[in-house]
N, CA, C and O of each residue as an XYZ file, in Angstrom:
568
protein
N      -9.384     -5.781    -31.708
C      -8.750     -6.650    -30.729
C      -9.711     -7.794    -30.411
O     -10.874     -7.560    -30.080
N      -9.236     -8.993    -30.510
C     -10.117    -10.146    -30.318
C     -10.151    -10.649    -28.879
O     -11.078    -11.366    -28.503
N      -9.155    -10.285    -28.062
C      -9.111    -10.754    -26.679
C      -9.740     -9.763    -25.717
O     -10.270     -8.727    -26.117
N      -9.669    -10.102    -24.461
C     -10.172     -9.207    -23.418
C      -9.061     -8.959    -22.413
O      -8.055     -9.668    -22.395
N      -9.250     -7.954    -21.584
C      -8.247     -7.599    -20.586
C      -8.946     -7.198    -19.302
O      -9.864     -6.378    -19.313
N      -8.510     -7.773    -18.209
C      -9.014     -7.418    -16.884
C      -7.796     -7.050    -16.052
O      -7.152     -7.918    -15.463
N      -7.483     -5.765    -16.007
C      -6.303     -5.295    -15.286
C      -6.618     -3.980    -14.606
O      -7.235     -3.092    -15.193
N      -6.183     -3.865    -13.350
C      -6.380     -2.624    -12.606
C      -5.057     -2.251    -11.930
O      -4.334     -3.116    -11.436
N      -4.756     -0.951    -11.919
C      -3.580     -0.421    -11.239
C      -4.060      0.719    -10.353
O      -4.728      1.638    -10.828
N      -3.725      0.664     -9.071
C      -4.165      1.676     -8.121
C      -2.984      2.172     -7.299
O      -2.104      1.397     -6.924
N      -2.975      3.461     -7.025
C      -2.081      4.039     -6.031
C      -2.986      4.740     -5.042
O      -3.742      5.639     -5.407
N      -2.907      4.326     -3.787
C      -3.776      4.919     -2.785
C      -3.258      4.682     -1.387
O      -2.154      4.177     -1.186
N      -4.082      5.057     -0.422
C      -3.728      4.922      0.993
C      -4.598      3.859      1.639
O      -5.792      3.765      1.355
N      -3.990      3.055      2.517
C      -4.740      2.037      3.235
C      -5.730      2.691      4.181
O      -5.381      3.608      4.924
N      -6.961      2.216      4.149
C      -7.988      2.725      5.036
C      -8.052      1.975      6.346
O      -8.750      2.396      7.268
N      -7.334      0.869      6.444
C      -7.314      0.050      7.655
C      -6.090     -0.859      7.579
O      -5.474     -0.989      6.521
N      -5.741     -1.485      8.696
C      -4.645     -2.443      8.688
C      -5.052     -3.690      7.913
O      -6.241     -3.958      7.741
N      -4.072     -4.445      7.449
C      -4.313     -5.679      6.699
C      -4.854     -6.735      7.661
O      -4.281     -6.973      8.724
N      -5.957     -7.359      7.279
C      -6.555     -8.438      8.070
C      -6.296     -9.749      7.329
O      -6.727     -9.918      6.188
N      -5.584    -10.684      7.990
C      -5.221    -11.955      7.354
C      -6.010    -13.086      7.992
O      -6.122    -13.175      9.214
N      -6.555    -13.950      7.142
C      -7.256    -15.157      7.577
C      -6.428    -16.354      7.123
O      -6.063    -16.456      5.951
N      -6.132    -17.263      8.060
C      -5.349    -18.462      7.747
C      -6.281    -19.657      7.584
O      -7.275    -19.785      8.300
N      -5.946    -20.539      6.626
C      -6.752    -21.709      6.322
C      -5.942    -22.975      6.553
O      -4.719    -22.929      6.683
N      -6.646    -24.118      6.604
C      -5.962    -25.408      6.694
C      -5.068    -25.573      5.478
O      -5.437    -25.167      4.376
N      -3.917    -26.155      5.664
C      -2.984    -26.356      4.563
C      -1.973    -25.231      4.443
O      -1.106    -25.280      3.571
N      -2.062    -24.214      5.299
C      -1.056    -23.157      5.306
C      -1.358    -21.966      4.414
O      -0.603    -20.994      4.432
N      -2.428    -22.002      3.636
C      -2.763    -20.847      2.791
C      -3.394    -19.743      3.631
O      -3.951    -19.993      4.700
N      -3.293    -18.523      3.124
C      -3.924    -17.404      3.829
C      -4.396    -16.361      2.824
O      -3.983    -16.340      1.665
N      -5.271    -15.502      3.316
C      -5.881    -14.458      2.494
C      -5.848    -13.158      3.294
O      -6.285    -13.115      4.444
N      -5.325    -12.101      2.673
C      -5.280    -10.793      3.320
C      -6.254     -9.845      2.648
O      -6.416     -9.863      1.428
N      -6.902     -9.014      3.457
C      -7.871     -8.039      2.949
C      -7.543     -6.670      3.535
O      -7.187     -6.548      4.707
N      -7.669     -5.639      2.691
C      -7.554     -4.274      3.172
C      -8.178     -3.323      2.164
O      -8.173     -3.594      0.963
N      -8.722     -2.200      2.652
C      -9.288     -1.190      1.751
C      -8.228     -0.171      1.335
O      -7.355      0.194      2.123
N      -8.320      0.277      0.096
C      -7.467      1.358     -0.404
C      -8.373      2.499     -0.850
O      -9.386      2.283     -1.515
N      -7.990      3.716     -0.472
C      -8.718      4.912     -0.894
C      -7.935      5.620     -1.987
O      -6.736      5.862     -1.849
N      -8.623      5.949     -3.075
C      -8.036      6.786     -4.127
C      -8.869      8.052     -4.221
O     -10.075      8.034     -3.976
N      -8.219      9.150     -4.577
C      -8.895     10.448     -4.625
C      -8.849     11.039     -6.021
O      -7.884     10.855     -6.763
N      -9.899     11.745     -6.359
C      -9.971     12.529     -7.594
C     -10.300     13.951     -7.162
O     -11.290     14.183     -6.468
N      -9.466     14.902     -7.577
C      -9.679     16.293     -7.198
C      -9.853     17.140     -8.453
O      -9.108     17.001     -9.423
N     -10.847     18.018     -8.415
C     -11.082     18.927     -9.533
C     -11.697     20.216     -8.994
O     -12.125     20.276     -7.841
N     -11.735     21.236     -9.831
C     -12.340     22.507     -9.460
C     -13.718     22.606    -10.110
O     -13.852     22.458    -11.324
N     -14.730     22.856     -9.298
C     -16.099     22.974     -9.782
C     -16.235     24.232    -10.636
O     -15.830     25.319    -10.223
N     -16.805     24.077    -11.825
C     -17.000     25.232    -12.709
C     -18.076     26.176    -12.173
O     -18.022     27.382    -12.418
N     -19.064     25.626    -11.436
C     -20.140     26.459    -10.917
C     -19.691     27.315     -9.731
O     -19.997     28.506     -9.671
N     -18.969     26.709     -8.792
C     -18.623     27.419     -7.559
C     -17.162     27.867     -7.512
O     -16.811     28.753     -6.733
N     -16.311     27.261     -8.341
C     -14.886     27.581     -8.300
C     -14.155     26.920     -7.137
O     -12.962     27.146     -6.938
N     -14.872     26.110     -6.374
C     -14.270     25.431     -5.225
C     -13.615     24.121     -5.649
O     -14.013     23.489     -6.627
N     -12.602     23.737     -4.884
C     -11.928     22.468     -5.109
C     -12.790     21.347     -4.533
O     -13.218     21.422     -3.381
N     -13.046     20.313     -5.327
C     -13.877     19.184     -4.911
C     -13.014     17.920     -4.948
O     -12.295     17.673     -5.916
N     -13.098     17.121     -3.872
C     -12.365     15.860     -3.810
C     -13.351     14.725     -3.637
O     -14.164     14.732     -2.712
N     -13.279     13.750     -4.528
C     -14.097     12.540     -4.433
C     -13.179     11.374     -4.073
O     -12.139     11.175     -4.702
N     -13.569     10.614     -3.066
C     -12.792      9.450     -2.631
C     -13.512      8.186     -3.055
O     -14.714      8.040     -2.836
N     -12.777      7.282     -3.657
C     -13.297      5.975     -4.075
C     -12.593      4.912     -3.230
O     -11.373      4.943     -3.073
N     -13.376      3.970     -2.685
C     -12.806      2.896     -1.864
C     -12.763      1.598     -2.656
O     -13.708      1.261     -3.369
N     -11.656      0.872     -2.522
C     -11.439     -0.379     -3.248
C     -11.113     -1.481     -2.238
O     -10.266     -1.294     -1.365
N     -11.783     -2.620     -2.356
C     -11.501     -3.782     -1.514
C     -10.393     -4.589     -2.174
O     -10.542     -5.045     -3.307
N      -9.281     -4.767     -1.465
C      -8.089     -5.406     -2.023
C      -7.877     -6.763     -1.359
O      -8.025     -6.909     -0.146
N      -7.526     -7.758     -2.185
C      -7.272     -9.121     -1.719
C      -5.861     -9.533     -2.128
O      -5.487     -9.410     -3.295
N      -5.076    -10.023     -1.161
C      -3.753    -10.596     -1.438
C      -3.731    -12.000     -0.850
O      -4.428    -12.282      0.125
N      -2.935    -12.876     -1.442
C      -2.924    -14.274     -1.021
C      -1.547    -14.733     -0.570
O      -0.519    -14.250     -1.046
N      -1.555    -15.678      0.358
C      -0.401    -16.434      0.819
C       0.770    -15.551      1.235
O       0.603    -14.702      2.110
N       1.948    -15.720      0.640
C       3.139    -14.980      1.060
C       2.941    -13.472      0.925
O       3.398    -12.710      1.778
N       2.270    -13.039     -0.129
C       1.999    -11.611     -0.315
C       1.151    -11.079      0.833
O       1.367     -9.956      1.289
N       0.188    -11.867      1.308
C      -0.652    -11.445      2.432
C       0.177    -11.289      3.693
O      -0.007    -10.332      4.445
N       1.090    -12.224      3.932
C       1.942    -12.149      5.121
C       2.880    -10.945      5.059
O       3.109    -10.284      6.072
N       3.421    -10.659      3.884
C       4.306     -9.502      3.719
C       3.532     -8.210      3.937
O       4.007     -7.312      4.631
N       2.353     -8.111      3.355
C       1.529     -6.911      3.525
C       1.140     -6.720      4.985
O       1.170     -5.598      5.491
N       0.776     -7.800      5.664
C       0.400     -7.702      7.076
C       1.577     -7.201      7.918
O       1.396     -6.424      8.855
N       2.768     -7.654      7.574
C       3.958     -7.295      8.350
C       4.384     -5.841      8.133
O       4.792     -5.174      9.083
N       4.296     -5.342      6.896
C       4.899     -4.051      6.567
C       3.911     -2.911      6.314
O       4.308     -1.747      6.359
N       2.649     -3.207      6.053
C       1.686     -2.139      5.778
C       0.848     -1.828      7.005
O       0.527     -2.715      7.796
N       0.498     -0.558      7.152
C      -0.410     -0.163      8.218
C      -1.339      0.923      7.698
O      -1.094      1.526      6.654
N      -2.392      1.154      8.435
C      -3.388      2.151      8.042
C      -2.700      3.477      7.717
O      -1.851      3.954      8.470
N      -3.087      4.062      6.574
C      -2.527      5.343      6.154
C      -1.360      5.229      5.197
O      -1.025      6.204      4.523
N      -0.726      4.057      5.115
C       0.405      3.877      4.201
C      -0.044      3.992      2.754
O      -1.175      3.658      2.403
N       0.870      4.471      1.930
C       0.613      4.598      0.490
C       1.168      3.363     -0.201
O       2.273      2.917      0.108
N       0.401      2.807     -1.139
C       0.789      1.570     -1.800
C       0.316      1.578     -3.253
O      -0.703      2.180     -3.592
N       1.080      0.897     -4.092
C       0.699      0.640     -5.490
C       0.314     -0.823     -5.573
O       1.075     -1.690     -5.142
N      -0.867     -1.112     -6.126
C      -1.275     -2.501     -6.355
C      -1.675     -2.671     -7.811
O      -2.185     -1.753     -8.454
N      -1.429     -3.866     -8.303
C      -1.771     -4.216     -9.683
C      -2.417     -5.588     -9.655
O      -1.898     -6.507     -9.022
N      -3.537     -5.734    -10.332
C      -4.209     -7.018    -10.330
C      -5.407     -7.018    -11.260
O      -5.418     -6.337    -12.285
N      -6.423     -7.799    -10.881
C      -7.619     -7.915    -11.715
C      -8.858     -7.744    -10.841
O      -8.820     -7.993     -9.637
N      -9.943     -7.321    -11.454
C     -11.202     -7.106    -10.747
C     -12.018     -8.393    -10.760
O     -12.146     -9.051    -11.793
N     -12.565     -8.739     -9.605
C     -13.470     -9.880     -9.484
C     -14.686     -9.444     -8.691
O     -14.574     -8.690     -7.725
N     -15.852     -9.926     -9.106
C     -17.083     -9.662     -8.369
C     -17.510    -10.959     -7.709
O     -17.612    -12.000     -8.359
N     -17.756    -10.884     -6.434
C     -18.121    -12.051     -5.634
C     -19.575    -11.910     -5.198
O     -20.004    -10.841     -4.765
N     -20.328    -13.008     -5.319
C     -21.738    -13.024     -4.903
C     -21.840    -13.805     -3.597
O     -21.243    -14.871     -3.445
N     -22.617    -13.249     -2.646
C     -22.834    -13.910     -1.369
C     -24.206    -13.537     -0.834
O     -24.837    -12.595     -1.313
N     -24.659    -14.285      0.162
C     -25.979    -14.009      0.748
C     -25.811    -13.277      2.067
O     -25.012    -13.668      2.918
N     -26.584    -12.202      2.221
C     -26.586    -11.446      3.465
C     -27.402    -12.154      4.520
O     -28.054    -13.162      4.249
N     -27.361    -11.614      5.739
C     -28.105    -12.209      6.849
C     -29.608    -12.226      6.581
O     -30.334    -13.064      7.117
N     -30.067    -11.296      5.750
C     -31.492    -11.239      5.424
C     -31.891    -12.202      4.311
O     -33.060    -12.265      3.929
N     -30.910    -12.962      3.785
C     -31.194    -13.934      2.734
C     -31.101    -13.373      1.327
O     -31.207    -14.131      0.362
N     -30.906    -12.069      1.178
C     -30.794    -11.450     -0.146
C     -29.377    -11.596     -0.687
O     -28.403    -11.630      0.066
N     -29.288    -11.681     -2.009
C     -27.986    -11.768     -2.657
C     -27.260    -10.429     -2.544
O     -27.864     -9.371     -2.722
N     -25.988    -10.480     -2.254
C     -25.129     -9.301     -2.173
C     -23.948     -9.525     -3.116
O     -23.604    -10.658     -3.452
N     -23.345     -8.426     -3.527
C     -22.201     -8.491     -4.433
C     -21.074     -7.619     -3.896
O     -21.312     -6.524     -3.386
N     -19.858     -8.108     -4.013
C     -18.675     -7.346     -3.627
C     -17.714     -7.332     -4.804
O     -17.421     -8.377     -5.386
N     -17.229     -6.160     -5.149
C     -16.216     -6.040     -6.194
C     -14.866     -5.884     -5.510
O     -14.684     -5.020     -4.652
N     -13.920     -6.735     -5.905
C     -12.616     -6.775     -5.254
C     -11.499     -6.688     -6.279
O     -11.672     -7.047     -7.443
N     -10.347     -6.206     -5.823
C      -9.135     -6.203     -6.639
C      -8.253     -7.328     -6.116
O      -7.767     -7.262     -4.987
N      -8.044     -8.366     -6.934
C      -7.173     -9.486     -6.578
C      -5.771     -9.157     -7.084
O      -5.533     -9.090     -8.289
N      -4.850     -8.954     -6.148
C      -3.534     -8.398     -6.436
C      -2.574     -9.455     -6.967
O      -2.463    -10.557     -6.430
N      -1.872     -9.072     -8.063
C      -0.787     -9.883     -8.617
C       0.571     -9.303     -8.244
O       1.545    -10.042     -8.100
N       0.640     -7.983     -8.087
C       1.901     -7.303     -7.805
C       1.617     -6.070     -6.955
O       0.549     -5.468     -7.065
N       2.567     -5.697     -6.114
C       2.393     -4.512     -5.273
C       3.749     -3.901     -4.967
O       4.781     -4.568     -5.032
N       3.723     -2.613     -4.632
C       4.926     -1.885     -4.223
C       4.551     -0.961     -3.082
O       3.578     -0.212     -3.178
N       5.321     -1.010     -1.997
C       5.103     -0.104     -0.880
C       5.679      1.254     -1.257
O       6.817      1.333     -1.720
N       4.917      2.320     -1.068
C       5.353      3.658     -1.444
C       5.660      4.544     -0.240
O       6.234      5.621     -0.402
N       5.291      4.114      0.951
C       5.618      4.877      2.157
C       7.027      4.489      2.589
O       7.292      3.309      2.816
N       7.945      5.467      2.710
C       9.329      5.132      3.080
C       9.416      4.536      4.484
O       8.659      4.909      5.380
N      10.336      3.620      4.652
C      10.600      2.969      5.934
C      12.095      3.083      6.233
O      12.904      3.223      5.317
N      12.460      3.023      7.517
C      13.889      2.958      7.839
C      14.497      1.712      7.202
O      13.868      0.654      7.198
N      15.695      1.822      6.669
C      16.290      0.722      5.902
C      16.689     -0.463      6.763
O      16.723     -1.586      6.259
N      16.994     -0.262      8.049
C      17.448     -1.388      8.869
C      16.323     -2.016      9.678
O      16.573     -2.932     10.462
N      15.109     -1.554      9.511
C      13.977     -2.128     10.220
C      13.806     -1.589     11.628
O      12.845     -1.945     12.309
N      14.718     -0.737     12.079
C      14.611     -0.165     13.421
C      13.612      0.981     13.417
O      13.169      1.441     12.365
N      13.274      1.420     14.592
C      12.361      2.557     14.708
C      13.007      3.793     14.107
O      14.231      3.918     14.137
N      12.218      4.709     13.564
C      12.788      5.914     12.985
C      13.629      6.663     14.007
O      13.262      6.794     15.174
N      14.756      7.142     13.536
C      15.658      7.853     14.434
C      15.359      9.332     14.409
O      14.990      9.896     13.379
N      15.526      9.947     15.561
C      15.385     11.392     15.629
C      16.771     12.001     15.589
O      17.744     11.371     16.004
N      16.861     13.207     15.099
C      18.140     13.894     15.008
C      18.535     14.407     16.384
O      17.755     15.090     17.048
N      19.738     14.077     16.805
C      20.279     14.571     18.059
C      21.487     15.423     17.725
O      22.356     15.008     16.958
N      21.543     16.611     18.299
C      22.675     17.502     18.032
C      23.950     16.881     18.580
O      24.024     16.529     19.757
N      24.945     16.751     17.723
C      26.245     16.205     18.096
C      27.253     17.341     18.179
O      27.194     18.286     17.392
N      28.172     17.254     19.123
C      29.204     18.280     19.142
C      30.033     18.187     17.872
O      30.419     17.098     17.447
N      30.297     19.323     17.282
C      31.062     19.323     16.043
C      32.543     19.338     16.338
O      33.007     19.984     17.277
N      33.278     18.608     15.511
C      34.730     18.581     15.640
C      35.309     19.662     14.747
O      34.737     20.017     13.716
N      36.435     20.167     15.158
C      37.118     21.162     14.339
C      37.615     20.481     13.076
O      38.157     19.378     13.152
N      37.448     21.105     11.915
C      37.909     20.476     10.676
C      39.426     20.382     10.652
O      40.138     21.247     11.162
N      39.892     19.304     10.044
C      41.338     19.133      9.873
C      41.665     19.392      8.426
O      40.871     19.087      7.537
N      42.804     19.942      8.191
C      43.231     20.236      6.825
C      44.179     19.180      6.289
O      44.974     19.462      5.392
N      44.108     17.976      6.821
C      44.973     16.910      6.347
C      44.314     16.220      5.166
O      43.101     16.008      5.170
N      45.106     15.864      4.146
C      44.525     15.152      3.003
C      44.063     13.756      3.423
O      44.623     13.161      4.344
N      43.055     13.246      2.755
C      42.522     11.921      3.036
C      43.512     10.865      2.557
O      44.120     10.999      1.495
N      43.662      9.824      3.353
C      44.482      8.700      2.943
C      43.613      7.662      2.259
O      42.388      7.786      2.249
N      44.229      6.646      1.691
C      43.463      5.586      1.013
C      42.534      4.861      1.993
O      41.496      4.335      1.590
N      42.902      4.834      3.277
C      42.065      4.154      4.273
C      40.789      4.927      4.555
O      39.809      4.345      5.019
N      40.780      6.239      4.282
C      39.603      7.054      4.565
C      38.565      7.010      3.462
O      37.422      7.412      3.683
N      38.934      6.528      2.264
C      38.023      6.530      1.131
C      36.978      5.421      1.273
O      37.314      4.306      1.672
N      35.748      5.709      0.959
C      34.673      4.716      1.132
C      34.655      3.637      0.069
O      33.834      2.725      0.160
N      35.520      3.692     -0.936
C      35.512      2.670     -1.990
C      36.866      2.086     -2.219
O      37.025      1.214     -3.072
């Protein structure tokens, strides 16, 4: 293969709410951490071991606004994008590096109520006695 590929796909849980920064000209940048887990059984002890990896996620403009509106800490999300390493200087003057996932596509995996209202709780309703009358054309849902 003569080309290269920089692609990452993650399914994980948000470690914090989406933080959006707005810039002049109407652009914005959203940041949030995603945790992914790897679980295996240790051959030495027989115990289940879970390793958590944290990923810094970046979304831009409309995607950032959508994520800020609909995602919250603990939600499960699928993100797809590319890895970028950013160099910056710390307060001590030393160079620091951050590895980030710049998102091209995402899917919310935590279910939400379809009408945007708060989740409904089940309230017991009095049951009606069944009728043995055949359904008319007006009763059919199609």
